[in-house]
N, C-alpha and C positions, 0 to 999 in steps of 0.2 A: 761603538757607532753604528756597529749591526744591529746591535737590540733596539736602538731606536729608530734602525730603519723598520723591523720587523713589527714593529710597536705601531709605528703611522700605518705599516700596510695592514695592520689589523683593524685598527679605525677606520679607514677609508671603507674596510669589506660592508662591517657594519654601518656605517652612514650609509653605503649605496642600497644594502638590502632595506633598510628602513625609508629610505629613499622609494624606490619600487613597494611596498605594501604600502604606503600612504598612496603612489597612484593606483595602486589595484583596488585599495579602499574604496578611492574617488569613483575610479570607473565602474566598480560593482556599485556604489548607493548611484550613481549617474543610471547604471542599466535599470537599477531595481526600483528607483523612482518614477524613472521614463514609463514605467507598464502603465497602465492602466486599471482604476482599482473601485468597487463599490462601495462604499460607507455612510452608515448612516448619520446624517447632520441633526444639527437641532437649532431653531430658529425663534428668536423673544421678538412676540408681538408688540408694538406702541400703537397705544390708541390716540390718533392726535387731531388737533380741530373740532374738540368736545363743542355742540349749539351751548349756550346757555341756560335753556331750556331743560335740559337733559344731565345724566350723569350717570356714567359705567357703573354697573352693577356688580358684586363684590366675584359674582361667578363664572365670569366672561375667561375665556383660554389664553394662558397668557406664553405658551409656548407650544409650537407644532415640529414635529422629524419628519424625516424623509431620508430616500437615498440619492446621492451625489455620483454621478459616475466622471471620474476626472483622473488625471494624474496622479502619485505620490505625491509630488511637491506641491499641487493644487489642493490635493486633499490635506496637506500638514499644515499648509497658509490658512485655509478654513475653518480648522480645526480651533489655529490660534485666534483668528479675526471671526465672532460669531455673528452670523447671517442675522439679519433683522426684517421685519415685515412692517411695513408702516399702512396703517389702515386710518384713511382721512375720513374719519365718523362723519362730519359735516354733507359728505360728497350723497351718503347713503341715506342718513338717518331721516324720518318724515316724522312731524310731531305730531300726528295721528298713530301712529304705531308703537311699542315701546321693545321696538329693536330693528334688526335687519340682518339679511344673509348675504355671506360672498360666495358665488359659486366655485368650484373646484377648478372649473379653469380660470376664473380670476384671480384665485388663491394662487396657483400655479404660477400665473406670470408675476405677481407679486413676489414671491420667492424668485425668481429665475433674476430678477433685476438686481439681485445680488453678484450673481456668476457672469462669465463668460458667456459669448453665444451660444457655443460649441458644447458646454458642458451639458450632460444629460439629468436631470432631475424625474423621479417618477416616486411612487409608494406615501404620497401625502400620509399622515396620520390621522388626518379628517378629511368627509368627503365633502363638505362643507364646512364654511366660518357663524358661527351664529354668535350675533354680538347685541345682549343685553344691555339696554338702559334705562334706568328709572325718570319719570318727568319730575323736576323740580318742584318742591310745593312748599307753602307757607304754612308756618305752625305756630302759635301762641304757647310759651313755657311760661311757667313761674322762676321766678330767681332767687336763688339762696344766696344769702351772705355769710363767706365763707370767715371765719372770724377768729382770731386765738388773741385775748384780750385777759389780762388781769386788772382788779382792782386793787385801789389803796385800802388802808386799812378801815371800815366804817363806812365804805360809798360801796352801793349795791345801784342795780339797771330797775326804771321805774316800772318800764312797760317792755314788753317786746323787742325788735330790732327791727324797725320799720326799712323797707326798700324802694324808693320813688325812681321809677315806675315797677312796681310791685311783678310783673313781668316786660319780654318781651317777644320780638318775632324773630324764629329763624326760620332760613330756608334751605333745602336739601333735599336729597332723592327721598322719595316717599317711603319704601322700605326702608334706610335709616333711619327714619323720625318718627315710626310706627309709635316706638314705645319711650322714647323721649317724652317725660312731661316738666321737668327744671332741667335749671342751671346754673351755676356756681358763677357766684366771681372771683376775683383775684385774694389771695387771702391780704385781710386784713389782720397785722398783727401792731396791738398797742400794750405796754404794759403800765401798772401803776396808774390806771384812768381814777380820775377827781372830777370831773368834768365831761360835759353832753359831748357826744361823739357824733359827727357830722364831717363824712369820707365821702369822694369819690373815687369809685371803683369800677374797673374797666372788668367783661365780661368775660369767662374763660371759654374759649370755644372745646367742647368734650372730643372732638375727633375733625380729621382732615374730611369727614364728608359734609360738614356744614358751609355752605356757599357762603352764607350772610345772617348779621346780628344785626337788628335793629330795634333800639338803640344800643350800641354798645357800651355806652356806660351807664351808671346807677350810681345814685348819691343811698348813701346807707347812712341810719339817722339811729341814737340808743341816747333815752335820756339816763342821767344818773344824778344820783341824789346820795346826799349823808344821813344814815340810817341810825336811828336809835332802838334800845329795845323797849318794850312796854310790859305791865304785867297785872293784870286782876285776880283777885278769886271769886268765884260766885258761887251762892247757894243754888244748890241743882232744884229746879225746875221741872216737874213730870207734866207734859198733855197725853190727851188722848188716856188718862185712868179712867175707870171704871168707877161710877157712884159708890159701888157694894164692896170695893176692894180697899185695901187698907195696906200700902208698903212701907216698909222700912229700907232706906239706902244706906251705903256702906262705900266709902265715905259718902258726907250728904254736902261736899262743896270739892269742886273744881277750880284749879288756876289754869290760867291760861299766857300765855307769854306769846309775844308778837314784834314783828320788825317792823318799823315806820319810818318815814323820813323825816327828817330836824323838821322841816320845814311844815308838815303836819302832825307833828306829836303836841302841840298846844290845843290843835279840834280835835283832839279826841280827850274822850271821859268814860267812866265806865258805866252811864246811861246811854253808850252808842253800842250797845253788846246785849244782849238778851240769849243767855245758856239755856238749852234744855235737853229733856231727856223724853224720846216718844215711845209710850210704854206699848202702843200698837205694833212697834216696830223690835220690841227686847227678844233675846233667844232666850227659846222656853225651855232650853234644855240645859242651860246653866244658870238661868235667871241672873243676866244681868242685860244692863242697857248701855249706847254708846251715844256720849254728849257731843253735841252740835250745836252751833252758834246759827240761829234761827236768825239774829240781825246783825248788822258787824257794820264796821267801816269799810270802803271799796278799797281805800289805800292803805292796807295793810296785808303781809307777806309773812309766811312760815307759822303760821298759827300753829301751837303746840299746846296738848290739853295733858295735865298733870293730875287725876291718873286718866288711863283713854277710855277707863270703862268702869260702869257703876256697879256694883254688886247689890241684890235687894231679895227683902225676905217677903213673904206676901202674906198678909192676914185677913180674912172676908168677918 
């Protein structure tokens, strides 16, 4: 019985000690934080009501610092709740200028609106706030179709990709559009293509600085055909050879292979070609000439010569 009594008495003493310690701590905190402190604060600048005829430049000030004189509790509160400065751009901006300035007194008033009137604010990090704007301009840029396509075996494009319209008008800050000359469509992805492509694609904005894109959609077309391979062998014909010179060529014939659409294959014959070597364009050091087609159909592709050069021996 006596042991329990002493145990309870000991626990009571510990509890009283802890209670007094807690009260002392609270009293110390209240006394300490009730005193006035000066602390450096950071305020974020929010630019609002920007006119449609202008855009903010990238080099505008985003934060300013200042000293705030307040008690510890207020300092702690504003450390967690960052003050902001709202700049109504439309109120100050004039279309005839590329920016405006806010005086130190006006800036101080904007900062003070975040705090109680009895708090002292001093030592702003800037003497005045310079706000820079770029006028919104229009610019015509070429459209590039972004495509990822694979063709069915034997099928190929007949011509290059056609974009309708081939250019669009973008608007944005003059500084941001200075180096922009092209703009891309969204990705068009098609596999095993065997027929003509005709797709409507949306223009993708290259960045948030672009205000508008007109039109914002284009048509992308690509003509596809089934291809076959043709092949002809020609005796080499030499042009611009002086009459007093005789040459022997090795080899004396060249084979060409080419791709042609199945629809056009029947319209092509050996007479549609003329293969020559130009003696005036010969390689004089190594005595060879390069064959080329002086005459050929317009609708053939991927022409390959075999051999690619003709050696010659000269006789006088």
